[in-house]
N, C-alpha and C positions, 0 to 999 in steps of 0.2 A: 678760242675756237675749239680746242680739244674738249673743254668742259661742255660746250654747246653740242658737240657731236655725241658725247657720252649721254647727255640728257635726252637727246633725240632718240638714241638707241634704247634708252630705258623706257621712254614713252611708247616706242614701237613694240617693245617686249610686253609691256602691260596691256597694250591694245590687242596683241595677238592672244595673250592669256585670256583677257576678258572676252574676246570673241568666241573662242572654243568653249570656255566655261559657260558663257551665256547660252550657247547652243545646247549644252547638256541640260541646263535649267529649263530651256524651252521644251525640250523633249519630255522632261519630267512633268512639266506643266500640263502637257496633253495626255499624260499617263502612258507615254510610249517608253517603257523601261528598256526595251530591246534596243531602240535607237540610242537611248542614253548610254547604254553599256558600250555600244560601238564607238560613240564619241569619247567616252571615258578612256577606252583603250588607246585612241589616237592622242588624247591629251596627255596621257602618262608618258608617251614617247617624247614629248616636248618639255625641255627643262623648265621653261617659264610657267607651265601649267601643271607640271607633274604632281606637286604636293597637293594642290586643291583637288585634282582629279582623284588621287588615291584616297583622300578622306571622303570625298563624295561616294566613291566605290565602297568604302567600308560601311557607310551609313546605309547605302542601298543594299548591300549584302546582309546587313542586320535585318532590314525589313523583309528581304526575300528568304531569310533563314538559311543562308548559305553556310557551308562548313568551313572550318579553319580560317575564319576571318582574320585572326591574329597574324596570319602569314602575310596579309596585305600590309599590316602595320610594320611587320619585320622588313618588308621591302621599302616602305616609305621612310623608315627610321634614318638611314644614312644620309638622306637628302635634307634632314631637318637640322638646322644650325642650333636651334633651341627646341628640343623635343618636349620639354617638360609640360608646357601648356596643353599640347595635343594629348599627351599621355594622361594628364590629369582629367581632361574633359571626357575622354573615352574609357576611363579606368575600369568601370564595372561592365562594360559591354563585351560582346564576344570578340571585338577587335583587340582586346587587351587581356585583362585578367579573367573576364567571365564571371566575376563575383568571387565571394569567399568559398572555400571548399578545396577538396582534393583535385589537383590538376593532372591532366594527361601529360606525359613526358615532354612532348614537343612544346606545349604551351609553357610549362615550367621552365624549360631551358631558355625560351624566348624572353620570359619575364626576367630571369636572372641576367641575361645578356644585355637587355635594353635598360631595365629599370635600375640595375645596380652598376651600370656602366658610367664612365666619367662624364658623359654628356648630360646625364640626368641630375637634377638639382638634389640637394640633401633632403628636401621634403619628399620628393618622389622616391628616393632611396629608402627613406624611413617607412613610407607607406608600403613599398615593395616588401620590405622585411616583415611587415605585419602580415601581408598576404602569403608570403612564403612560410612563415611560422604557422599560419592557419592551415596551410597545405599539410605540414607535418603533423599538426594536431589531428586533422581528419584522416590522416594516414596511420593513426594510432602510434605515432612516434612522439610521445610527449617530451622526452628529453631534448630532441633536436628542435622542437617547436620553442621550448623555453630558451634554448641557446640563441636562436635567431632573434627572438623577441627582445632579448636583453640588449641587442645592438641598436634598438630604435632610439634609445636615449631619453625616454620619458621619465619623469619624476615618480617614484613609487613610495616615498616616505611621507606619510600624511597623518596629521591629527584631524579629526572630524567632529562636528556637532550638528544636531538637528533632530527632528524636523521643526521648522518654523512655518507659520501659516502662509499659504500662497494660494488662497482661494481665487480661482480664475486667473492666476498669474499676478495677483495684486501685491505680492510680497517683493517684487523686483526692486522697487524704489523705497522700500521700508528700510530704516536703519536699525537692523536688529543688533543686539548687544555684542555678538561675537566679532563684529567688525572692529570694535574698539577695545575688546577684552581678550587678548590672546593668552593670558596667563593660565596655567594648568588648573588653578583653583577657582577659576571663574565659574559662576553658576547661572544658568539661564532657565527660562520657562518655555517649554516646547509648545507645538501646535495642539497637543492634547492636554495642555495644562500640567505637564509633568516637569519635575526638576531634572535638568540634564546639564552636562558639561562637555569639555573637550575630552576625547578619548583616542587612544592609539590602538588600531586594530592589530591583532596578532598575525593576520595573514591577508595579503592583498592578492588579487588575481595575478597570474603569471604572465598574462599578455600585457601589452603596454598601457592599456586603458584602465581606468578605475571606475567600476560600476557602483553606483550609489546604493542600489538595492541590496548589495551584500553587506552594507554597513548601517544603513538607516532605513526604517520602515515608514512609508507614507505613500498614499496614492497621489498626493500633490503637496509639494513642500518647497521651502528654501533650505538648502543645506550648505554648510561651510566646511572648507578643508584648508588647512594651513600647513606649511612646511617652512623650515628654516635653512636657507641656503648659505653656505660659507664659501666666500670667494677669497682667494689668496691676495687679491689686489682690486683696486677700483678698475672697472672695465665696462665697456659698452657691449651690450648683448641684445638679442631679440628674444622676447617671450612669445612663443608660438603656442596658441591654445586652440583646442577643438573640443566638441562635446555635443551631447544631446540635451537640450534645454536652454533656458536663458542663462547668460553668463556675465559675471563681472570678475575682474582680476585686479588685485592691488599688489604693489611692491613697496614695502616699508610704509604702508598705510596711505599710499598715493594711488588712486585708481587710474589704471592705464588701459584697460579694455572693458567695454560694456556692450552687450547686445541683448535687447529685451525679447526678441523673437525666439520662440522655442524651435530652433532649427535642429535638425539632426545632421551633423557635419562630420567631415573627416579631420584628420590631424592638421595642424598648422593653418587653420582658416583665419583666425584672428591673430594679428601680429603687431607687436609694439616694440619700438626701440627704447631701451631703458638703460640707466647707469647703475651697475651694482656697486655697492660700497665694499671696501675691504672688510672682511669679517662676516658677521651674521646679517642676513637680509630676510625679512619676513615676507613670504608670498602667501596671499590669501585668495582663495577662489570662492565665489558665491555661485551656486548652481540652483536654478529654479525650474520646476517642472509641474505640470498638471496632467490630467488624463490624456492630453494630446501627445505626451512623450511616453512611449512604451518602455524604453530602456535608458533611463537617465545615466549619463556617464561623462567623463571628461578625460583629456590627455593634455599634459603640458610639457613642452620641451624648451630648454634654454639653448639657443643656437647662435651661430655666427651669421654673417651676411649671406652665406651660401646654404644656410639651413642645416649645417653640420653641427652636432652636439658639441658644446664647449667642454673641453676636458679640464680637469683640475678642480672642478667644483664638487662640493659634498652637500648632502641633504640630510636633515634630521627631523624626525617627527617629535622630538623633545623640544620643549620651549627653550629659546635662547634670547637673551636681551639683544635688541637690535636698534639701530639709529632710525628713529622716525623721521619721515620727510618733514622738513621745516615748513614748507609751503607746498601747495598743490602745484605740481609741474605738469604741463601739457606735453605728453610724449607723442612723438610722431607715429601715426598709425600707418601701417604698410598694407596697401591694397594687395589682395591675393594675386600672385604672378599670372595665373591663367586668365583672370578677369581683366587685368590691365593689358595683357598681351592682345586678347581678342578685341577689346575696345579700340585699341590702336589700329588693328587690322581693319576694323569696320570703318574707322575714320579715313583710312587710306583707300579702301575699296568698298564704298558704300553700297554697291550693287551686288557684291559677292556674298551670297547668303550662307555659304558654308561657315563663314566666320560668325554669323548670327547664331547658327545652330550650335557651334562649338562653345560660344559664350553662354548660350542658354543651358547647355549641358554642364558648364562650370557652375552656374547658379543652382542648377538642379542638384548637383552633388552636395551642396550645403543647404538644401531644402528651401532656398530663397525662390520659391516658385513664382511669386509675384513678378520678380524681375525677369525670370526666365520667360514667362508668358508675355510680358511686355516686349522683350527682345524678339520673340517669335512673331508677335503681331506686327512688328515693324518689318520683319522679313516678308510677311504675307502681303504687305502693301506693294512689295516689289514683284513677287511671284505668288499670287493668291492661291494657286492650285498646286503648288509644289508639294509632292507627296512626303518628302523628307521633313519639311517644316510642319505640315499638318499632322504627321505621325508623332512628332515630338510634343505637340500640343496635347495629344491623347495621353501621353505618358505623364505630362504635368497635371492635367485634370485628375487623372487617376491617383496621383501621389497625394493630392489634397482632398481626395474623396469627394470631389465636386461632381456628383453623379449626373446632374442635369446638363452641365456643359460637356461632360465626358460623352454622354449619349448623343448630344448634338454634334460634337466633333467627329465621332465615329461615323455618323451618317454623312457628314460633309466629305470625309475622306472616301467613303464608299462611292459617292457620286463621281469623285475624281478618278478612282481606280478600284473597281469592285473586285478585281482578281488578285488582290494582295493576299499573301499567306496569312496575314493577321486576321482577315475576315473568315478564312476557312476555319481557323482555330476558334475565333470568337463565336461564329455561328454554331460550330459543333458544341461548344460549352453551353450555349443558350438552349439548344435542343436537348442535350444530355440532362441538364438541370431540370428541364420540364418533364423529363421522363419519356420524351419522344425519341426512342432509340432508332426507329426507321429513318427519321429525318437526320438524326445524328450520324448514321452510317453514310448517308449521302454526303454530308460535309466531311466525313472521314475519308471518303474517296478523293475529295478535293485536296485534303492535306497530303495524302499519299502521292497524288499527281504532282504537287508542288515540291514535296520534300523527299520523296522516295520511300520505299517500303521498309528501309532499315533505319529511318530517322527515329531517334529516341522518343520525341514527342508523339509521333504517329503511333508507335507501338504502345505507348502508355494509354493514349486515347482509345486505341483498338481494344486493349485489355479491359478498360473500364466498361465499354459497351458489351463485350462478351460476358463479363461478370454479371452485369445488370440483366442480361438476357438468359443467364444461367447456362450458357453454352460452354460447359466446363471442359469438354473434350478438346475443342478448338483452343480454348484459353490455355490449357496445358501445353499444347503444341507451340503456341505463340510465345508463352512464357519461357519455354526451354530455349528457343532461339534468342529471346531477349536477354536471358542470363548469360548466354554465350557471348553475345555482342557487348552487353553492358553489365558485367558482373558486379559492379559497385553501385548500381542504381538502387536507391533506398526503396522506391516503390516496387520495383521488380522483386527485390529481396523480401519485402513484406508479403507480397502476394504469394511468392514461392514458399514462404514459411507456412502460411495457412493451408496451401494445397498439400504440402508434405504432411502436415499435421493431420489433414483430413484423410489422406490416402495411404500413408506409409504404415506398414505393420509393425515396424520397429519403434519403440517408444522414444529412442534417443535421436532419431534421424532429424527431427525438427530442431532440436537443440544444437546438434553438430553443424547443421546448415548455418545457423546464426553464429555459432562460434567461429566458423570459417570466415564469415564476413567480417566479424569484429577483430579477427587477427590482423587484418590489413586496413581496417577502417575504424573510425570512432564516430558513433552516432547514438545520441541519447534515446531516440525512439526504438532503434533496434536493440539497444542494451536493455531497455525496459521490457521488450518482448522476450528477451532471453531470461530475464529475472522471472517473468511470469511463467515461462516454460519450466524453469528450474523449480518453481513452486509446485507446478503440476506433477513434477517428477519426484518431489520431496527432497531435492538436493539443497538443503539449507546451507551447508558449508560452501557450496559453489556460489550461492547468492551472496554470502558474506564476503567471499574473496573478491567477487565482481564489484560489490558496492564499496569495499575498502579501497580497491585500486582507484575507483572513480573519486572517492573522497580524498585520497592522498594527493592527487594532482589538483583537485579543486576544493581545498579545505574551506575556502571562503564562500563558495557557492552554496546558497540556501538549498538548492535542489539536491545536490549530492549529500548534504547534511541531513536533510529531511528523509531521503530514501534510506539512509543508514539507521537513523534513530527510529523510524517506523518499523524497520526490520527487527531491531533489538527489542522494541516494546512488544511487538507481536509475538516474538519468540521468548519473551520473559527474560531477556538478558539486560536487566534493568541497570546493573552497575556500569556495563559498557555503554549503554545508551546515555546514562547520566554524564559520563566522561565526555562524550561527543557533544552533548548539549552545552556543557560548561565551556568547552573550547569554542563553540559557536558564539556564545555570549561574549567572548573576548573580541570577536569581530564585529558584533552587532549588539552592543550592550543594552539597547533600549527596545529590543524586540519583544513584543508581548507574547508572540507565539512560542518563542524559546523559553521564556520564563514560565509560561503555561505548561510546556512539555517537561521542563525541569521539575515542576511541582508534581506532575503525574508520576515521573520516575521516582521522586522522593517518597511519595505516598506509597508506591509499590514496594519500596525498600523499608517502610515503616518509619520514615522521617516526617511525621505528620506536622510538627511545628515548623520545620523548614518548608514543607509544602504549602502551608498556610501563608507564610511570609512571601513566598515566590508567586503564589496566585494573586496576592494583593499587589505585587509589582506588575504582574501581567495586566491586571485591571487598571492600574494607574497609568500604564503606557497606552492602553486601548480601552476606554470606558465601554465600548460596544461589545465586550465579551460576556454576553448574557449567560451562556451556559457555564462559563467559568465562575460567574457570581454565584450561581446556584450550587456549583461544586464547592466553592469556598464556604458557603453556609453549611453544607453537609459536613465538611471537614471540621467546622467550628461547632458542630452539634446543634445547629439552629434549624428551626422549621423553614421550609420553603416559603419565600415571600408570598407566593400566590395563595397560600393557605389563609393569609390575612384578608384576602379579597373576597373569597367565596362566601356565598350566602347559605348558611347551613339549613335554614328552614324555607328555602325557595319553593319547594313543591307544596309545603303546607300553605304558604301564602296563595299559591295558584289554586290549590284545591278549595280553599276558603272562598276565593273570589268566584270560582266557577259555580259554587253552590248558591250564590246570591241570585235573586231574580234579575232578569235582563232589563236594562233601561233603554228606552227607545229615543231619548233626547239626543244621544251622541252615537257616532258610528263605531267607536271603540273606546277602550279605556286602558290606561297603564296600570297593571297590577303592581309592578315596581319598575324603577328606572334608576340604575346605579352606575356610577363611574368612579373608579379609583386610580390613583397614580402613585408610583414610587419614583422619586427623583434621586438619582445617585450623586454623591459628592463630587465625583470626577466628571460628571456630565452623563448624558443618556437617561432614559426613563422607560418605564413600562406602564402601559394603560391596561386596566382590566375593567371591562364593561359587561353588565348583565341586564337584560330587559325581558319583561313578560307583558304581552298585550292581549287583552281579551276582546274578541269580536262581538259587537253588539247588534250588528245588522250586516246586510250584504255589501253595503258601501264600505264598511270596515274591512271585510274580506278582500274587496277589490284593492284597497289601499295596502294591505299587509300580506297578500298572497305571495309576494316576492319583495325582497329588499336587498340593498347593497350596503356593505359596511365600508364607511369611508376610511381610506388610508393611502399613504404615499408609497408606491411600489419602489421608489428610489431610496427612501430613507427608513422605511418601516418593514418589519417582519410580522405578518398577521398569522395568529394561530387561533382558529375557531374551535373552541373546546366543546361547545354544545349548541345544537340548533335543531329544534323539534317542535312538532305540534303536540300540545297536551289536550286530548279530547275531554269532553264533558264527563265521560265515564272513567277518566284517569288513564286511558290508553295513550301511549306515546308513539308518534310517527316521526322518524328521522327526516329532517329537511334534506333536500337535494342541494349540492354545493358545487360551485365552480369558482375557484379563487375566492373573491370576496362577495360573490353573488349567492344569495340564498333563495330557494323556492320552497314554500311550505305546502305540501300536498294534502289533500283530504280535509281542507280547512272549512269548517262550518260555523254558523252562527252559534255563539255560546262556547266555542273552543278558545284556547289561548295558544299563542306562540311563545317560545322561550328560547333565547339564545344568549350565549356567553362567548366572549372572545378576549384575547390578549394581543396587544400590539407592543412589540419591542421597538422603541424609537431610537434610532442611531443618531449620534451627535457628531457634527463636523464643523470645522471652520471657526470663524470669529464668535459665533453664537453657541459654541459647543456646550457651554455650561449654563445656558439660559433656558428658562421654562416659562410657558404662558398657556393659559387655557381659559375658556368660557364655558359655563354650565348654566342651563335654565332648568329650574326645578319644577315648573308647571307648564301647561300647554293649553290649547283650546279645547281639550277633552279632559275628562277627570283623570287624576293621578292619585292612586292610593298611597304609594310610598315613593319617595325619591331621595337619593343620597349621593353625596360627593365626598370622597376622602382623598387626602394627599399625604403621603409619607415623605418626609424630608430629613436631611441631616439636622442634627440638633441646633446648629448655629445658622441655619439657612435663612436668608433674608429675602422676603418677597413682599410685594404690595398687593393689597386686596381692595377691590371696589365691588359694592353690591347695589342692587336695585330691588326695593320692596322686601328687603331682608333685614330684620332688626336683631335677630339672634346671633350671638357669638358662636364660633365653632367649638365643639367639644374637642379637647386636646388630651393626648396621652402618649406615652412612650412605648415603642416596640423595638426591642434590641437597641440598635444605635440610631433609630429613627424617631422623629416626633410626628405624630399623626394629628391632622386637623380634619375634623369630620362635621359636615353639615347634613342634617337629615330632617325630612318633613313628612308628616302623615297627612294625607288629604289636603295638599296645598290648594289654595283658591284657584279655580279654573279661570283662564283668561277669556274674556268675552270678545268675540270677533265683531269688528265694526268696519264699515266700508272706508277705504282710503286711510287706514290706520298705520302706525309704525310697525316695525318688525317685532317678532316675539322677543328677540334679544334686547329690545329697547323697553318693552312694556311688561315683560315677565319678571319672575323672581330670578334675577340673574346674579351669578357670581363670576367675577373676573380676577384672575391671578396672573402676576408677571414678576419675574426677577430682573427684567431689563431695566436698568436705572433711568434711562431717558431715551427720547426719540433720536437723539444724535447717534447713539450706538447703532440703531437700526439703519438710519440713513447712510452712515459711513460703511456699515456692513454691505449694503447693496451697492454702494459706490465701488467698493473693492471687488464686488462680484462682476460688475458690468463694464467698468471703465477699460479694463485690459482687452475686452472683446470689441469695443467700439473703435476699430482700426480701419485705416484706408488701404484696402487690398486692391489688387489690379483692376477688378471690374468696378469697384466703387469709384475709383479715380476716372474710369472710362465714362460712367454715367454722370459723374459730376461735370465733366467736360461737355457731355451731350446736353445736359440741362442748361448750361450757360453758354452754349455755342452761339456766337453772333449776338450775345446779349451783353451790352456794356452799360456802365453807369447805372446799374439797378440800385434802388434803395434796399435796405435790409428787409423791409416788408415784402418787396417784390421778389427778392431772393428766396425768402422763406416760403412764399406762395408758390414759386416755381418748383421748389423741392417737393412741397406738398402735392402739387399737381402731378409731378412725375410719379410719386409713390402711389397715389390714388389711381393713376392711369395704368401703371405697369405691374403693381404688386397686388396680389389678392390675399384677403384675410383667410388664414387657415390655422386651425388649432387641433393637432392630433397628438395624443400622448406619446407615441413612439418617436415623433420628430422633435418635440419640445419638452423642456423641463418646466417646473413650476415658476422658477424665477430667472434662470440663466438664459439670456437670449441667444439666438443663433448669431453666428458671425454675419456682419452686413454682407460680406461676400456671398454667403450661402443664400441669404434672403434675396439678393439681386439675381443670382443664378437660377434659383428655383421659382422666382417670382411668387413666392408664398411666404407668409409669416403671420404670427399672432401679434397681439398688441405690443409686447415688449420687443419683438423682432423689428416691427415697423418703426417703433419709437426710437430704437437704437440706431436704425438706418438713418432716420431723419436727423437724429442728434449728430451722427458722424458727418453727414453731408453739411449740416448747418455749421458745425464747428469749422469745417474746412472753408466754408464761405465767410467765416468771421462773425457769425451770429451767436450771441450768448444764449445757450439753450441748456436746459436741465431735464433729465428724466423725472417723472412724477409717478409714484405708486399711488393707486387709488382704490378705495373701497366704494364701489359705485352706490349711488343714492338709493337704489332699490334694496340694497343690503342693510340699509339703516343709516340715517344721517348722524346718529350718535352711537352706532353699534360698537365701535372700537373705543374702549375705555382706558386701556393701559398699553404701553409699548409692546408691540408684537409684529409679526409679519402677516397679519390677517388681511391681506389685500388681494383683490381679484382682477386688477386692471392696471394698465400702464399707458401714460400719455406723455406729452412734452410741455414744458413751460418755455416760452420764447420771450426774451426781452428785446424790444425793438424801440429805439428812440424814446426811452423813458417810459414806455408802456409795456404791459405784460399781457401775453396771450396764453391761454391754456388750450392746447390743440389735440383733438382726437385724431387718430391715424387709421382707424379700422373701418371707417364709414366712407365708402367711395362716392356717396351722394351728398356729403356735407360740404357746404361752402367753406373756404378757408377763413379762419378768424372767428368762428362761432363755437360756443360751448354748448354741447347738447344738454337738454334738460336733465338727463339721467346723470350728468356729471356735476351740474351746478349744486353747490353746497355739499358735495360729497366730501367725506374725510379723505385727506391725501397727505402724502409726505414727499416733499421736494428732495431730490437726491443731489448731494454736492458732487462737483466734478473733480475735486481734489481735497486734500487735507485742509487747505486754507479757505476753501469756499464756505461762506458763513450760513448758507441755507441748510434746512433739514434738521434744525434744532427742536422743532415742535411740529405737531400735527396741525394742519390747516383745514379749512373748509374752502373748496374751490369757489372763488368768486365768479360771477358771470361777467367775464371780460370780453364778451362778444362785441364785434366792431359796430353792430347795430342791433336793434330789437328784432326779435322774431315776430313777424306781424303779418296780418292779412289785410290787403286793400282790395275791396270789391266794388265794382260798379254794375248796377242792374238797371236796364232801361226796358220798361214794359209799355207797349202800346195796346190799348184795349179796343177791340173791334168786335162789336156785338158780344157774343159769349166766348170770344176767342182772345187769348193773350199772345201777342207777338213780342218776343223778348230777346234781348241780348244780355250776356253777362260776361264780365272780365274779372278774373281773380288773379291778383299778384301775391304770391306767397314769398316771404322773405326769410332768409337764414335757416333755422332749424325746420321751419315749416316747408321751405323749398325742398329740404332733404326728404321730408315725409312724402311729398308728392312724387319726387323722383323714385323713391322706394316703391311707391304704389303703382306707378305707371311705366317705369323703365322695363324694357324687355317685352312689353305687351304688343300684340298685333293691332292693326288699325281697328279691326272689328272689336277686339277686347277693350280697347280704349273707348270706343264709341259706346259700348255697352255700359262701361263704368260711368261715363258722363250722363247717359240717359237715366241710369239708376239714381245718380245723385240728384238730378232735376226732379225725377219722379218722387223721391223721398220728400222733397220740399213741398210739392204741390199735391201729393197723394193722388196722382193721376199719371196717365201715359202720355208723355210729351213726344212731339215729332222733332227730332234733331235735324236742323237744316244744314248746319256746318259747325265745325270746331277747329280750333288751332291751339297748339301748345308750343311755347317758346322755352328754350334753355333746359329741356328735359335731359339732353345727352351731354351736358357739361356740369361744371360745379359753380356756375354763376350764383350770385347772391339771391337771385329771384327765379321763380318759375311762374310763368303766366299761362293761364288756361282761359281761352275765350270760346264762347259758344252762342249760337243763334238757334232759337227753338220756338216752337208753337205748341200751345196747350189749350184744350177745349174745356168749356163748362166750369170755369173757375170764378164766375160772377154769381153772386147770390142775390135773391130778391128779398127785400124787406118792405112789405107793403108797397107803397108807390116808389120806393127807392131801390137802387141797386148798390152793391158794396163789393169791395175787393179787399182781401187780406194780403198785406205786403209780406214778401218773403225775403229773409236776410241770408239764407243759406247757412252761415256759420252760427251755431248755437252758443250762446254764452252759458246757458244752463239748459238742462233737460229735466223733464218732469219726473223721470225715474231715478235721478241721482239723489244721494243723501236722504234716504227714506227714514232713517232713525229719527224719532222725536227727541230723544235725549242722547247725550254722548259723553263718554268718559275719557276718550283718547284724542290726541291731536289729529288734525285733518291734514293729510298730505295733498294739499290743493294742487301741487305741481303734477301729481299723478293724474288728476282730472283735467287740468288746464295746462296746455303746453304753449299757449300764445301769450306774448307780452302786450300786444296792442291790436285792436280791431278798428278798421275804418271802413264803413259800409255806406254807400250812397245808392238809394233806390229812387229812380225817377219813374213816375206813373203818368201816362198821357192818355186823356180821354178823346174820343172822337169829337168833331165839331158839334156844337149844340148841347153838349153835356158839361156839367160843372160839378166839382166837388162841393159837398155840403159842409156842415160843421166839422172842422178838422180836430182831431184829438190834441190835447194840450202837450206841450213839450215836457220832457221828463229829464231830471238830472239827479244823480246820486253820487255821494262822495264818501267812500269808506277807506280804511287803511289797506284793505286787500283788493278793492276795485273802485275805479272811477268810471261812471257811466253817464252818457248823455244821449238823448234821442230828440232830435230837432226835426219838426215837420214844417216845411216852408212851402207856401203857395207861390208858384212861379207865374210868369206871364202866360196869358192864355188859359189853357185847360190842363196845366201840368202841376204836379206836386212832387217835391223832393223830400225824402226822409234821409237824414244824416245821423248815422249812429257812430259814436266814438267810445271805445272801451279801453281803458288802461288797466292792466291786471298785475297785481303783485302775487305771483303764484308760488309763494313760499309755503312752509308748513305752518298751519294756524293752530293756536291753542284751543283746546276743547271749550274753554270758558266763553268764547265768542260764537259758539255753534248756533245758539238761538238767534243771534243777530245775523249770522251768516245765512241760516236757513230762511229767515224773514226776507233778507236781501234777495235771495234767489227767487222767492215767491213774487216779490215786487217787480223784479226785472222780467220774469216770465209774464206777469200781468201787463207790464208796459208794452211788451212786444206782441201780446195777444190782442191786436187791434184790427178794426175794419175801417176803411175809408169809404164813406157813402157818397153817391153821386146820383144826379138825375138830369 
């Protein structure tokens, strides 16, 4: 009975709590924050609702930008039996630490009291010590900062090696050699193809974290760090890991932690219980990062069950023999305490959304935004308009830079509560950034109203507007008050410095102002301002003292090192600079920039041989140091490489060409067209191109008055060395230039243009050492000279393929390079023919590639794209939406459902600043923005299909119009991406960028295109060779048309019904979708008029399946047309109309042909079936009917049958089956004769009387 009473009391307590907390949520649901605060005050007085109410109050105060929110936490703290989860979730908010930096006295004392107290877990205490240490750092108390940080208990003794390739995060599951080779003499090959090994840094940062950028240089990489832990006995411990990037952790070669996502976490996020062996234990960390991680780092602690550091352990960065794990042991993973805590609270109180928000904030702290958003969306199902939850979604979308969802969410919250402080600041920033300062001041008044005139944010916003308006008198007044209220605010100090500098008569006042600030604060930006000020004052000794102090506390930081070495070089203190660089290389031994700097110091000290050796090392570690390469050649006494490319007699060639009589047969001619490359042994290359074109008529001028130089802004550096018009009289007019665009002014017939440019091509990733290129020596216009040269290392291996070139290259040596040169004088001009292959297929073409096989390319792209094809929060949402209430679907139906969703909801968009050439956007971004290019849409389809269990591969394509045989050697010369789908033993190749295309059809432009299937993993067997895309369409693309014509006097009353299938249905949707009824009617009338050469009257029409992606589109029309009966003596006759032409009289006009016929460019239909029924009035009969006609060729099967029906009717049945492939030139005579025969067969009249 006693237990029953207690249980009843507990239920009563929970119901009372739920009731008042629910009332708070209901008030917030309606945007009534005032009522919510009244209820919160009441709930805080009740023990059963106190904690939840206090945390709701903290979140509400954060949104309302209240002061001293941490004091609410201070009041809540005593009521918390386990405060750590709450502290963790609100860590960086104003309810607790307020972020890193110098703390006001009250907040600092609160942090020490709560976070270092006995109720806080060891993990919270360690994190608090980091925050407190940062406070001392920013207070300019370096010694105290280091003292506090040393108590965190992180491992600081490490050996490192790297970088290894991690293109798009693909290195995570690669087994790089350092995993199994811990010995100090182990040698590895880095991502830049350099020889590297394990190294011990001379200095690590003094805070508890280890920043990779201080020891390994790479924009994206896999890096390894190992330490050797000595334990006095066998013991059970917890390894607690945190970091920025993807992470793996091994103990004695047994992996115990792995996380592939590039999260930015706090300490102790990933935890695993392990058994330490007595003696030495090897700990190995793998950290991976790409451009998504701004500051890769990690922190590892060895702790007990309460997250306190284990004492008695020692760590060494020197290799020690250790007992390898005999077998792989699965170690228990420990869920983070805050996440497990709030999951349990949600299970106990499923309608209490404060726990959802606090769980989402726990996920947010370790960057697991997908989970955070998922939790918040669950909370929204309970209270859709809760401002706390909706505000948290804004923070999450902002964190992942999802601008589309962010803007949507901002407007959702605005509708709920437009008077939030957030909107005053947000609207102010929008107006200020637009330069609308009047509007910005209106929002500024709202900020003042909500936060007060002495609020730090308000003052800063006010000062920005005053500065923009140049109201300096008022700005000075506001600044004076701001510095009195907030003397340590960096922005106010910076503005104060510039105003003092502008107005003070004393030259030292600005420097003294900054010195006073830095006496109590540490700030890089202010320190750099002071350095700049000392430079202006000529106080070099002061600069040196300042930089040395910075360097002494941060000897591992590249920034402090660079500042000091730059100062020494600039002031010719070369010996001191060299000492600092040599110390830096002990921390980061494979840094190309430091080897480069060391060489410059050595050269300045007369150590030329050493400088040469160190520049070679710099280039070895970074092949993209083009200036260093030229400097190296200078040190070695060699000519600049560019000197081997330049044409010495270019102007003589141009002068000679301009003196020749004009030829009118062509629009322009190439005087010369040259391209040269130097390929470096470490990777990277330089292209040097020069061209001169003479204008032969006005059409030539129209073609060449402006041009663009093709290059990739992401990977190339373009230097235009010359661009000009050379007039007939020899005068030169410089071209106008904007980036790679050139405009040639004053261009006249008989003039020439002349331009030269150099492109430095950077090398990255798996293909960093590869080179490929195609060059065509002739054109459809005359070319006087064309040349291609390539300089390679002497032992360089590459494959060559040529077309219409019999000559071998001229070879010779230049320094360490071997040159291959092809040159032609007056190469034969290509003759243009209709429907012919591309110039790269029929011209004098040279193809070069070092890539050994297509497998290398396919696996390169797999590495690039597979890590991106992930199921993020909204991808899972749309997957559920696609298959909602759809059960027992076949794989074909699933694939079609995904296709339909993408076509309906995502629009094709390709813009340079949004997309790269090959790396797709994350599916999450494509879904959110509802925009994507071919690779984005294909990657989204692939991700959804994989989730649905459908075998799918991405496919890189060089579309058919670029040449069916244009790619001759392995390269990445593709311009499109689609997917290959394997369903029930059948294969489909699916285009994703055409919203009108029925599912399961291969567009004509893709059929027989060169393509490369991309493997999904290392074990996937596809992608070993280039393919031609087969036509795997589920049916033929065909036309079926019925025409019924009733002849009445001289009038034809007719109906026609056309059904277009497959790709042809797509064409009709493309032509007719989006048109008004009048526009559609006009198109139909025009179509009928073209057939009859007259003006029809359209009585009615109907179109089916225009607004979907059904396999067919049907267009029916009823029309009348006059005067289409002709008189032949005593007879009358009618010419039957088929509508769809098999051939037209103006196609293929050449009598002879030398090039293949791209029949598919002319004919896009696989099959025609046309039935024409002609009906005479009573009393009239058809006379002698034309004979049936049949023809059977390899490229076309044609039949025309004319049947007399009962009464006065005749039916014509035409069936045509087309093989619209590329046809050889050898059958052109037969093809042309077939065309004539078919045209004649259809040019018939049916007589009647």
